[in-house]
Residue, then its C-alpha position, 0 to 999 in steps of 0.5 A: m630825581e634819585f629814583r631815575e638815577g637809581a632806575v639807570r644804575i641798576v641797568t648799567e651797573t647789573g647789566k639787566p635788559i631795560a625791558e626787566v628792569a622797567k617791569d620791576l620798577g613799574i615804569n614804561e620801557t621806553t622811559l628807562a631807555s631814554w633816561v639810560s640813553r641820555a645818562r650815557r651821552a651826558g657821560t654820567v654813566s659808563g657807555g657800555e659794557g665794551d670797555e670792561l669786556e674788552r678789560l676782561r678779555r686782556e686780562n683773560a688771555q694774560l692769565k691763559r698765558d701764565n697758566k701755559e707758563l706754569v704748567m710747563e714749569c711744573d712739567v720740568l721740575k717733575r721731570c727733574m725730580v724722576l731723574w734726581v730720585k733715579 
């Protein structure tokens, strides 16, 4: 039972393909795919990378907006310094 749970965790947490993990562990690819599918249906592991991917996209968009604002503020400060020095 622990081996099965560990194999499923490797697939779900690392994002490695089922075929690669199955080969590394020396088990049948279909068997591992079945274990992963069963675990997802049971809710014992995340349903996939969709939620995490969406969270990362939102975070990336926010960081881009923040960066754009900081670049504008830096530009304003540079212009103020030029005027102040003259």
